[in-house]
A tleap script that builds the chain and sets N, CA, C and O, in Angstrom:
source leaprc.protein.ff14SB
mol = sequence {
  NMET LYS ARG VAL GLU VAL SER ASP GLN VAL
  ARG ARG PHE ILE ARG SER LEU ALA PRO GLU
  PRO ARG LYS GLU LEU ARG ALA ALA LEU ARG
  GLU LEU ALA HIE GLU ARG GLY ASN ILE LYS
  GLN LEU GLU GLY PRO LEU LYS ASP TYR LEU
  ARG LEU ARG VAL ARG ASP TYR ARG ILE ILE
  PHE GLN TYR SER ARG ARG ARG ARG VAL ILE
  GLU CYS VAL PHE ALA GLU ARG ARG ASP LEU
  ILE TYR GLU VAL PHE GLU LYS LEU ILE HIE
  ALA ARG PHE LEU LEU GLN ALA ARG MET ARG
  ALA PRO ASN GLU ARG SER SER TYR MET LYS
  ASN ARG GLU ARG GLY PRO ALA MET VAL CASN
}
set mol.1.N position { 131.995 19.224 123.087 }
set mol.1.CA position { 131.751 20.634 123.347 }
set mol.1.C position { 130.912 20.770 124.618 }
set mol.1.O position { 129.946 20.034 124.818 }
set mol.2.N position { 131.286 21.699 125.452 }
set mol.2.CA position { 130.595 21.955 126.707 }
set mol.2.C position { 129.651 23.152 126.549 }
set mol.2.O position { 129.828 24.000 125.674 }
set mol.3.N position { 128.652 23.189 127.420 }
set mol.3.CA position { 127.795 24.372 127.473 }
set mol.3.C position { 128.435 25.349 128.455 }
set mol.3.O position { 128.871 24.941 129.531 }
set mol.4.N position { 128.497 26.617 128.103 }
set mol.4.CA position { 129.080 27.640 128.967 }
set mol.4.C position { 127.957 28.495 129.530 }
set mol.4.O position { 127.177 29.091 128.787 }
set mol.5.N position { 127.887 28.545 130.861 }
set mol.5.CA position { 126.908 29.405 131.538 }
set mol.5.C position { 127.666 30.570 132.158 }
set mol.5.O position { 128.732 30.392 132.748 }
set mol.6.N position { 127.105 31.754 132.017 }
set mol.6.CA position { 127.769 32.975 132.467 }
set mol.6.C position { 126.915 33.628 133.549 }
set mol.6.O position { 125.718 33.842 133.357 }
set mol.7.N position { 127.527 33.941 134.677 }
set mol.7.CA position { 126.797 34.589 135.772 }
set mol.7.C position { 126.431 36.023 135.392 }
set mol.7.O position { 126.972 36.581 134.437 }
set mol.8.N position { 125.524 36.599 136.137 }
set mol.8.CA position { 125.133 37.997 135.896 }
set mol.8.C position { 126.323 38.932 136.067 }
set mol.8.O position { 126.466 39.901 135.321 }
set mol.9.N position { 127.178 38.644 137.049 }
set mol.9.CA position { 128.351 39.503 137.274 }
set mol.9.C position { 129.263 39.481 136.056 }
set mol.9.O position { 129.746 40.530 135.630 }
set mol.10.N position { 129.504 38.309 135.491 }
set mol.10.CA position { 130.366 38.196 134.310 }
set mol.10.C position { 129.730 38.931 133.137 }
set mol.10.O position { 130.412 39.657 132.414 }
set mol.11.N position { 128.447 38.748 132.950 }
set mol.11.CA position { 127.726 39.421 131.856 }
set mol.11.C position { 127.836 40.948 131.991 }
set mol.11.O position { 128.141 41.643 131.022 }
set mol.12.N position { 127.585 41.457 133.199 }
set mol.12.CA position { 127.672 42.917 133.423 }
set mol.12.C position { 129.096 43.425 133.212 }
set mol.12.O position { 129.300 44.490 132.629 }
set mol.13.N position { 130.080 42.661 133.689 }
set mol.13.CA position { 131.468 43.074 133.533 }
set mol.13.C position { 131.836 43.184 132.060 }
set mol.13.O position { 132.432 44.177 131.645 }
set mol.14.N position { 131.490 42.184 131.272 }
set mol.14.CA position { 131.827 42.202 129.844 }
set mol.14.C position { 131.134 43.367 129.144 }
set mol.14.O position { 131.744 44.046 128.318 }
set mol.15.N position { 129.872 43.600 129.468 }
set mol.15.CA position { 129.144 44.729 128.863 }
set mol.15.C position { 129.775 46.073 129.196 }
set mol.15.O position { 129.671 47.013 128.408 }
set mol.16.N position { 130.428 46.179 130.351 }
set mol.16.CA position { 130.998 47.456 130.784 }
set mol.16.C position { 132.297 47.805 130.057 }
set mol.16.O position { 132.785 48.930 130.167 }
set mol.17.N position { 132.851 46.861 129.324 }
set mol.17.CA position { 134.142 47.077 128.673 }
set mol.17.C position { 133.995 47.816 127.346 }
set mol.17.O position { 132.909 47.892 126.770 }
set mol.18.N position { 135.107 48.351 126.883 }
set mol.18.CA position { 135.169 48.975 125.560 }
set mol.18.C position { 134.926 47.885 124.502 }
set mol.18.O position { 135.088 46.699 124.786 }
set mol.19.N position { 134.543 48.286 123.298 }
set mol.19.CA position { 134.174 47.304 122.266 }
set mol.19.C position { 135.229 46.237 121.957 }
set mol.19.O position { 134.883 45.065 121.808 }
set mol.20.N position { 136.492 46.612 121.860 }
set mol.20.CA position { 137.517 45.626 121.470 }
set mol.20.C position { 137.720 44.537 122.525 }
set mol.20.O position { 137.658 43.356 122.183 }
set mol.21.N position { 137.962 44.887 123.804 }
set mol.21.CA position { 138.096 43.799 124.790 }
set mol.21.C position { 136.798 43.008 124.968 }
set mol.21.O position { 136.833 41.811 125.252 }
set mol.22.N position { 135.666 43.671 124.803 }
set mol.22.CA position { 134.375 42.966 124.898 }
set mol.22.C position { 134.299 41.870 123.835 }
set mol.22.O position { 133.899 40.743 124.128 }
set mol.23.N position { 134.686 42.205 122.596 }
set mol.23.CA position { 134.679 41.215 121.512 }
set mol.23.C position { 135.628 40.063 121.820 }
set mol.23.O position { 135.293 38.898 121.603 }
set mol.24.N position { 136.815 40.394 122.326 }
set mol.24.CA position { 137.808 39.356 122.632 }
set mol.24.C position { 137.316 38.416 123.739 }
set mol.24.O position { 137.495 37.201 123.650 }
set mol.25.N position { 136.698 38.978 124.776 }
set mol.25.CA position { 136.187 38.134 125.861 }
set mol.25.C position { 135.050 37.242 125.369 }
set mol.25.O position { 134.981 36.070 125.739 }
set mol.26.N position { 134.178 37.774 124.556 }
set mol.26.CA position { 133.079 36.951 124.023 }
set mol.26.C position { 133.613 35.826 123.137 }
set mol.26.O position { 133.121 34.699 123.194 }
set mol.27.N position { 134.614 36.133 122.325 }
set mol.27.CA position { 135.227 35.104 121.480 }
set mol.27.C position { 135.915 34.045 122.348 }
set mol.27.O position { 135.844 32.852 122.053 }
set mol.28.N position { 136.578 34.488 123.415 }
set mol.28.CA position { 137.254 33.547 124.317 }
set mol.28.C position { 136.245 32.632 125.007 }
set mol.28.O position { 136.536 31.458 125.236 }
set mol.29.N position { 135.062 33.154 125.342 }
set mol.29.CA position { 134.027 32.317 125.950 }
set mol.29.C position { 133.509 31.269 124.967 }
set mol.29.O position { 133.197 30.145 125.360 }
set mol.30.N position { 133.420 31.636 123.694 }
set mol.30.CA position { 133.018 30.650 122.685 }
set mol.30.C position { 134.071 29.545 122.569 }
set mol.30.O position { 133.724 28.372 122.425 }
set mol.31.N position { 135.338 29.908 122.630 }
set mol.31.CA position { 136.422 28.921 122.583 }
set mol.31.C position { 136.450 28.066 123.843 }
set mol.31.O position { 136.818 26.892 123.800 }
set mol.32.N position { 136.057 28.665 124.965 }
set mol.32.CA position { 136.030 27.926 126.221 }
set mol.32.C position { 135.065 26.745 126.140 }
set mol.32.O position { 135.280 25.727 126.799 }
set mol.33.N position { 134.024 26.866 125.356 }
set mol.33.CA position { 133.078 25.753 125.172 }
set mol.33.C position { 133.794 24.523 124.607 }
set mol.33.O position { 133.353 23.394 124.822 }
set mol.34.N position { 134.894 24.740 123.885 }
set mol.34.CA position { 135.710 23.652 123.337 }
set mol.34.C position { 136.924 23.385 124.229 }
set mol.34.O position { 137.825 22.629 123.865 }
set mol.35.N position { 136.928 24.017 125.400 }
set mol.35.CA position { 138.021 23.912 126.371 }
set mol.35.C position { 139.347 24.370 125.779 }
set mol.35.O position { 140.398 23.775 126.018 }
set mol.36.N position { 139.268 25.439 125.003 }
set mol.36.CA position { 140.466 26.048 124.412 }
set mol.36.C position { 140.634 27.445 124.985 }
set mol.36.O position { 139.667 28.102 125.369 }
set mol.37.N position { 141.863 27.873 125.033 }
set mol.37.CA position { 142.191 29.196 125.540 }
set mol.37.C position { 143.291 29.092 126.576 }
set mol.37.O position { 143.796 28.004 126.855 }
set mol.38.N position { 143.656 30.217 127.140 }
set mol.38.CA position { 144.695 30.266 128.160 }
set mol.38.C position { 144.038 29.934 129.501 }
set mol.38.O position { 143.596 30.824 130.227 }
set mol.39.N position { 143.981 28.641 129.814 }
set mol.39.CA position { 143.270 28.130 130.980 }
set mol.39.C position { 144.285 27.596 131.978 }
set mol.39.O position { 145.257 26.938 131.606 }
set mol.40.N position { 144.046 27.888 133.252 }
set mol.40.CA position { 144.945 27.406 134.290 }
set mol.40.C position { 144.135 27.072 135.541 }
set mol.40.O position { 143.221 27.808 135.913 }
set mol.41.N position { 144.479 25.959 136.184 }
set mol.41.CA position { 143.876 25.575 137.467 }
set mol.41.C position { 144.409 26.517 138.535 }
set mol.41.O position { 145.609 26.787 138.583 }
set mol.42.N position { 143.523 27.021 139.395 }
set mol.42.CA position { 143.960 27.906 140.468 }
set mol.42.C position { 144.472 27.085 141.643 }
set mol.42.O position { 144.262 25.874 141.710 }
set mol.43.N position { 145.144 27.759 142.565 }
set mol.43.CA position { 145.772 27.085 143.701 }
set mol.43.C position { 145.259 27.667 145.009 }
set mol.43.O position { 144.524 28.654 145.017 }
set mol.44.N position { 145.649 27.052 146.102 }
set mol.44.CA position { 145.317 27.558 147.426 }
set mol.44.C position { 143.822 27.502 147.685 }
set mol.44.O position { 143.163 26.523 147.336 }
set mol.45.N position { 143.282 28.559 148.302 }
set mol.45.CA position { 141.864 28.552 148.654 }
set mol.45.C position { 140.937 28.512 147.439 }
set mol.45.O position { 139.747 28.229 147.576 }
set mol.46.N position { 141.468 28.790 146.269 }
set mol.46.CA position { 140.653 28.805 145.042 }
set mol.46.C position { 140.900 27.565 144.185 }
set mol.46.O position { 140.624 27.578 142.986 }
set mol.47.N position { 141.413 26.505 144.781 }
set mol.47.CA position { 141.819 25.310 144.021 }
set mol.47.C position { 140.680 24.610 143.294 }
set mol.47.O position { 140.929 23.800 142.402 }
set mol.48.N position { 139.445 24.904 143.655 }
set mol.48.CA position { 138.307 24.272 142.981 }
set mol.48.C position { 137.909 25.005 141.700 }
set mol.48.O position { 136.953 24.613 141.031 }
set mol.49.N position { 138.634 26.059 141.363 }
set mol.49.CA position { 138.292 26.891 140.212 }
set mol.49.C position { 139.429 26.928 139.206 }
set mol.49.O position { 140.570 26.589 139.518 }
set mol.50.N position { 139.094 27.345 137.998 }
set mol.50.CA position { 140.078 27.574 136.947 }
set mol.50.C position { 139.918 29.007 136.477 }
set mol.50.O position { 138.922 29.666 136.775 }
set mol.51.N position { 140.910 29.480 135.739 }
set mol.51.CA position { 140.784 30.820 135.190 }
set mol.51.C position { 141.052 30.802 133.694 }
set mol.51.O position { 141.851 30.016 133.186 }
set mol.52.N position { 140.359 31.692 133.014 }
set mol.52.CA position { 140.575 31.934 131.594 }
set mol.52.C position { 141.206 33.311 131.485 }
set mol.52.O position { 140.662 34.296 131.984 }
set mol.53.N position { 142.358 33.373 130.828 }
set mol.53.CA position { 143.071 34.645 130.685 }
set mol.53.C position { 142.819 35.211 129.293 }
set mol.53.O position { 142.984 34.524 128.285 }
set mol.54.N position { 142.414 36.480 129.262 }
set mol.54.CA position { 142.235 37.215 128.011 }
set mol.54.C position { 142.763 38.622 128.248 }
set mol.54.O position { 142.165 39.405 128.985 }
set mol.55.N position { 143.889 38.935 127.614 }
set mol.55.CA position { 144.546 40.226 127.834 }
set mol.55.C position { 144.829 40.416 129.319 }
set mol.55.O position { 145.437 39.559 129.960 }
set mol.56.N position { 144.372 41.569 129.868 }
set mol.56.CA position { 144.543 41.850 131.299 }
set mol.56.C position { 143.310 41.466 132.098 }
set mol.56.O position { 143.121 41.943 133.217 }
set mol.57.N position { 142.477 40.616 131.540 }
set mol.57.CA position { 141.231 40.218 132.194 }
set mol.57.C position { 141.273 38.733 132.520 }
set mol.57.O position { 141.942 37.946 131.850 }
set mol.58.N position { 140.542 38.374 133.562 }
set mol.58.CA position { 140.437 36.969 133.944 }
set mol.58.C position { 138.972 36.630 134.176 }
set mol.58.O position { 138.208 37.448 134.690 }
set mol.59.N position { 138.593 35.434 133.797 }
set mol.59.CA position { 137.266 34.892 134.092 }
set mol.59.C position { 137.493 33.630 134.902 }
set mol.59.O position { 138.192 32.715 134.466 }
set mol.60.N position { 136.900 33.588 136.079 }
set mol.60.CA position { 137.018 32.416 136.937 }
set mol.60.C position { 135.824 31.512 136.658 }
set mol.60.O position { 134.681 31.963 136.599 }
set mol.61.N position { 136.119 30.219 136.487 }
set mol.61.CA position { 135.042 29.280 136.180 }
set mol.61.C position { 135.294 27.950 136.878 }
set mol.61.O position { 136.370 27.694 137.418 }
set mol.62.N position { 134.268 27.122 136.846 }
set mol.62.CA position { 134.375 25.762 137.371 }
set mol.62.C position { 133.515 24.860 136.506 }
set mol.62.O position { 132.620 25.317 135.795 }
set mol.63.N position { 133.805 23.580 136.583 }
set mol.63.CA position { 132.999 22.601 135.870 }
set mol.63.C position { 131.843 22.174 136.756 }
set mol.63.O position { 131.974 22.137 137.980 }
set mol.64.N position { 130.712 21.852 136.143 }
set mol.64.CA position { 129.598 21.278 136.892 }
set mol.64.C position { 130.020 19.901 137.386 }
set mol.64.O position { 131.060 19.381 136.982 }
set mol.65.N position { 129.224 19.324 138.242 }
set mol.65.CA position { 129.576 18.020 138.830 }
set mol.65.C position { 129.869 16.961 137.770 }
set mol.65.O position { 130.790 16.160 137.932 }
set mol.66.N position { 129.115 16.954 136.716 }
set mol.66.CA position { 129.318 15.932 135.668 }
set mol.66.C position { 130.190 16.429 134.526 }
set mol.66.O position { 130.340 15.751 133.510 }
set mol.67.N position { 130.767 17.617 134.697 }
set mol.67.CA position { 131.689 18.220 133.722 }
set mol.67.C position { 131.053 18.452 132.359 }
set mol.67.O position { 131.753 18.498 131.348 }
set mol.68.N position { 129.746 18.597 132.323 }
set mol.68.CA position { 129.075 18.891 131.054 }
set mol.68.C position { 128.902 20.385 130.836 }
set mol.68.O position { 128.727 20.848 129.709 }
set mol.69.N position { 128.956 21.135 131.938 }
set mol.69.CA position { 128.717 22.580 131.877 }
set mol.69.C position { 129.905 23.303 132.490 }
set mol.69.O position { 130.443 22.886 133.516 }
set mol.70.N position { 130.302 24.386 131.851 }
set mol.70.CA position { 131.325 25.270 132.399 }
set mol.70.C position { 130.592 26.476 132.964 }
set mol.70.O position { 129.897 27.188 132.239 }
set mol.71.N position { 130.753 26.702 134.270 }
set mol.71.CA position { 130.063 27.792 134.958 }
set mol.71.C position { 131.039 28.938 135.191 }
set mol.71.O position { 131.918 28.847 136.049 }
set mol.72.N position { 130.886 30.012 134.428 }
set mol.72.CA position { 131.721 31.201 134.597 }
set mol.72.C position { 131.115 32.023 135.723 }
set mol.72.O position { 129.999 32.527 135.596 }
set mol.73.N position { 131.843 32.160 136.819 }
set mol.73.CA position { 131.254 32.736 138.020 }
set mol.73.C position { 131.705 34.160 138.330 }
set mol.73.O position { 130.983 34.893 139.006 }
set mol.74.N position { 132.891 34.572 137.850 }
set mol.74.CA position { 133.382 35.898 138.204 }
set mol.74.C position { 134.381 36.369 137.157 }
set mol.74.O position { 135.172 35.584 136.634 }
set mol.75.N position { 134.329 37.670 136.859 }
set mol.75.CA position { 135.265 38.269 135.902 }
set mol.75.C position { 135.721 39.625 136.421 }
set mol.75.O position { 134.954 40.363 137.038 }
set mol.76.N position { 136.981 39.934 136.161 }
set mol.76.CA position { 137.528 41.213 136.627 }
set mol.76.C position { 138.893 41.406 135.980 }
set mol.76.O position { 139.409 40.513 135.307 }
set mol.77.N position { 139.468 42.581 136.193 }
set mol.77.CA position { 140.835 42.841 135.730 }
set mol.77.C position { 141.808 41.970 136.517 }
set mol.77.O position { 141.540 41.610 137.663 }
set mol.78.N position { 142.909 41.642 135.916 }
set mol.78.CA position { 143.896 40.758 136.524 }
set mol.78.C position { 144.383 41.257 137.881 }
set mol.78.O position { 144.577 40.457 138.797 }
set mol.79.N position { 144.581 42.547 138.021 }
set mol.79.CA position { 145.150 43.066 139.262 }
set mol.79.C position { 144.189 43.013 140.453 }
set mol.79.O position { 144.614 43.226 141.589 }
set mol.80.N position { 142.909 42.734 140.218 }
set mol.80.CA position { 141.925 42.701 141.303 }
set mol.80.C position { 141.281 41.343 141.531 }
set mol.80.O position { 140.850 41.046 142.646 }
set mol.81.N position { 141.210 40.533 140.521 }
set mol.81.CA position { 140.284 39.394 140.525 }
set mol.81.C position { 140.493 38.395 141.658 }
set mol.81.O position { 139.521 37.991 142.296 }
set mol.82.N position { 141.716 37.989 141.922 }
set mol.82.CA position { 141.917 36.900 142.875 }
set mol.82.C position { 141.593 37.346 144.299 }
set mol.82.O position { 140.946 36.614 145.049 }
set mol.83.N position { 142.034 38.528 144.666 }
set mol.83.CA position { 141.752 39.040 146.006 }
set mol.83.C position { 140.246 39.259 146.207 }
set mol.83.O position { 139.695 38.872 147.238 }
set mol.84.N position { 139.594 39.868 145.243 }
set mol.84.CA position { 138.160 40.141 145.359 }
set mol.84.C position { 137.362 38.833 145.375 }
set mol.84.O position { 136.452 38.674 146.189 }
set mol.85.N position { 137.693 37.915 144.495 }
set mol.85.CA position { 136.948 36.653 144.430 }
set mol.85.C position { 137.145 35.832 145.703 }
set mol.85.O position { 136.193 35.226 146.196 }
set mol.86.N position { 138.353 35.801 146.238 }
set mol.86.CA position { 138.586 35.060 147.474 }
set mol.86.C position { 137.759 35.647 148.620 }
set mol.86.O position { 137.227 34.901 149.442 }
set mol.87.N position { 137.648 36.967 148.681 }
set mol.87.CA position { 136.818 37.605 149.714 }
set mol.87.C position { 135.347 37.236 149.526 }
set mol.87.O position { 134.639 36.994 150.504 }
set mol.88.N position { 134.888 37.192 148.288 }
set mol.88.CA position { 133.500 36.813 148.033 }
set mol.88.C position { 133.231 35.372 148.463 }
set mol.88.O position { 132.194 35.085 149.061 }
set mol.89.N position { 134.144 34.482 148.164 }
set mol.89.CA position { 133.992 33.079 148.553 }
set mol.89.C position { 133.955 32.968 150.082 }
set mol.89.O position { 133.133 32.237 150.636 }
set mol.90.N position { 134.831 33.684 150.746 }
set mol.90.CA position { 134.876 33.658 152.207 }
set mol.90.C position { 133.571 34.215 152.793 }
set mol.90.O position { 133.020 33.638 153.731 }
set mol.91.N position { 133.082 35.320 152.251 }
set mol.91.CA position { 131.830 35.912 152.736 }
set mol.91.C position { 130.662 34.957 152.516 }
set mol.91.O position { 129.795 34.840 153.382 }
set mol.92.N position { 130.622 34.277 151.382 }
set mol.92.CA position { 129.555 33.312 151.101 }
set mol.92.C position { 129.607 32.154 152.099 }
set mol.92.O position { 128.568 31.689 152.568 }
set mol.93.N position { 130.801 31.695 152.418 }
set mol.93.CA position { 130.962 30.617 153.393 }
set mol.93.C position { 130.446 31.042 154.760 }
set mol.93.O position { 129.747 30.275 155.423 }
set mol.94.N position { 130.784 32.265 155.193 }
set mol.94.CA position { 130.323 32.759 156.487 }
set mol.94.C position { 128.806 32.902 156.509 }
set mol.94.O position { 128.164 32.569 157.505 }
set mol.95.N position { 128.239 33.391 155.428 }
set mol.95.CA position { 126.787 33.544 155.350 }
set mol.95.C position { 126.097 32.189 155.450 }
set mol.95.O position { 125.101 32.053 156.161 }
set mol.96.N position { 126.610 31.203 154.756 }
set mol.96.CA position { 126.028 29.861 154.815 }
set mol.96.C position { 126.130 29.286 156.223 }
set mol.96.O position { 125.208 28.616 156.689 }
set mol.97.N position { 127.236 29.542 156.897 }
set mol.97.CA position { 127.413 29.039 158.260 }
set mol.97.C position { 126.401 29.691 159.203 }
set mol.97.O position { 125.876 29.020 160.092 }
set mol.98.N position { 126.122 30.962 159.030 }
set mol.98.CA position { 125.159 31.667 159.875 }
set mol.98.C position { 123.736 31.202 159.616 }
set mol.98.O position { 122.897 31.238 160.516 }
set mol.99.N position { 123.459 30.766 158.394 }
set mol.99.CA position { 122.099 30.389 158.037 }
set mol.99.C position { 121.768 28.949 158.419 }
set mol.99.O position { 120.620 28.525 158.282 }
set mol.100.N position { 122.751 28.192 158.896 }
set mol.100.CA position { 122.492 26.815 159.310 }
set mol.100.C position { 121.476 26.784 160.431 }
set mol.100.O position { 121.441 27.682 161.272 }
set mol.101.N position { 120.662 25.770 160.445 }
set mol.101.CA position { 119.682 25.592 161.523 }
set mol.101.C position { 120.426 25.321 162.823 }
set mol.101.O position { 121.523 24.765 162.796 }
set mol.102.N position { 119.849 25.704 163.967 }
set mol.102.CA position { 120.534 25.502 165.252 }
set mol.102.C position { 120.902 24.044 165.520 }
set mol.102.O position { 121.917 23.791 166.168 }
set mol.103.N position { 120.122 23.088 165.051 }
set mol.103.CA position { 120.452 21.685 165.300 }
set mol.103.C position { 121.549 21.171 164.383 }
set mol.103.O position { 121.922 20.001 164.474 }
set mol.104.N position { 122.073 22.012 163.505 }
set mol.104.CA position { 123.156 21.615 162.605 }
set mol.104.C position { 124.473 22.242 163.037 }
set mol.104.O position { 125.345 22.490 162.204 }
set mol.105.N position { 124.624 22.500 164.327 }
set mol.105.CA position { 125.863 23.105 164.819 }
set mol.105.C position { 127.036 22.187 164.515 }
set mol.105.O position { 126.880 20.975 164.364 }
set mol.106.N position { 128.172 22.774 164.433 }
set mol.106.CA position { 129.370 21.978 164.148 }
set mol.106.C position { 129.678 21.046 165.317 }
set mol.106.O position { 129.214 21.268 166.435 }
set mol.107.N position { 130.451 20.021 165.055 }
set mol.107.CA position { 130.831 19.085 166.118 }
set mol.107.C position { 131.642 19.823 167.183 }
set mol.107.O position { 131.581 19.465 168.359 }
set mol.108.N position { 132.382 20.824 166.796 }
set mol.108.CA position { 133.145 21.621 167.754 }
set mol.108.C position { 132.204 22.274 168.761 }
set mol.108.O position { 132.446 22.217 169.967 }
set mol.109.N position { 131.127 22.896 168.267 }
set mol.109.CA position { 130.174 23.552 169.167 }
set mol.109.C position { 129.446 22.526 170.024 }
set mol.109.O position { 129.218 22.779 171.207 }
set mol.110.N position { 129.078 21.392 169.477 }
set mol.110.CA position { 128.402 20.358 170.251 }
set mol.110.C position { 129.297 19.875 171.386 }
set mol.110.O position { 128.818 19.680 172.503 }
set mol.111.N position { 130.572 19.682 171.123 }
set mol.111.CA position { 131.503 19.240 172.160 }
set mol.111.C position { 131.684 20.302 173.232 }
set mol.111.O position { 131.822 19.964 174.408 }
set mol.112.N position { 131.688 21.548 172.868 }
set mol.112.CA position { 131.822 22.636 173.847 }
set mol.112.C position { 130.617 22.662 174.768 }
set mol.112.O position { 130.756 22.937 175.960 }
set mol.113.N position { 129.421 22.377 174.228 }
set mol.113.CA position { 128.211 22.418 175.041 }
set mol.113.C position { 128.166 21.260 176.036 }
set mol.113.O position { 127.555 21.388 177.096 }
set mol.114.N position { 128.789 20.154 175.719 }
set mol.114.CA position { 128.800 18.988 176.625 }
set mol.114.C position { 129.701 19.230 177.827 }
set mol.114.O position { 129.519 18.612 178.876 }
set mol.115.N position { 130.644 20.102 177.684 }
set mol.115.CA position { 131.578 20.344 178.773 }
set mol.115.C position { 132.842 19.532 178.589 }
set mol.115.O position { 133.002 18.852 177.576 }
set mol.116.N position { 133.742 19.596 179.559 }
set mol.116.CA position { 135.021 18.880 179.419 }
set mol.116.C position { 134.815 17.374 179.453 }
set mol.116.O position { 133.895 16.867 180.095 }
set mol.117.N position { 135.674 16.687 178.764 }
set mol.117.CA position { 135.602 15.220 178.726 }
set mol.117.C position { 136.033 14.685 180.074 }
set mol.117.O position { 136.972 15.195 180.686 }
set mol.118.N position { 135.337 13.646 180.536 }
set mol.118.CA position { 135.656 13.006 181.817 }
set mol.118.C position { 136.542 11.796 181.545 }
set mol.118.O position { 136.256 11.003 180.648 }
set mol.119.N position { 137.584 11.658 182.294 }
set mol.119.CA position { 138.503 10.545 182.148 }
set mol.119.C position { 138.426 9.705 183.400 }
set mol.119.O position { 138.580 10.239 184.499 }
set mol.120.N position { 138.195 8.416 183.279 }
set mol.120.CA position { 138.125 7.511 184.430 }
set mol.120.C position { 139.447 6.837 184.673 }
set mol.120.O position { 139.571 6.040 185.603 }
savepdb mol mol.pdb
quit
């Protein structure tokens, strides 16, 4: 059995639902601790994540490095979740890139600063 951790966004989303889907999502999260449910590995830019399907809702999760913890990171209706989550991942990546220290520039930027390569 795995420990399931739920992000604040997932918690708020579940609380915002009507009583019946809220109960179903909570029950599905309990089953997820046993790795049961309608689970599928995502593809493309989201390949590091999996999804849990419950009715018209999806919960995106990933395993911790040692696979002891299931981290539920985002939840939304099926028609919105993948597009919104991909944008969030992209925005987080850009923010992290901007916050890098100046001496941690990418190799691309370092090569541009050196100028063109000289060939003898």
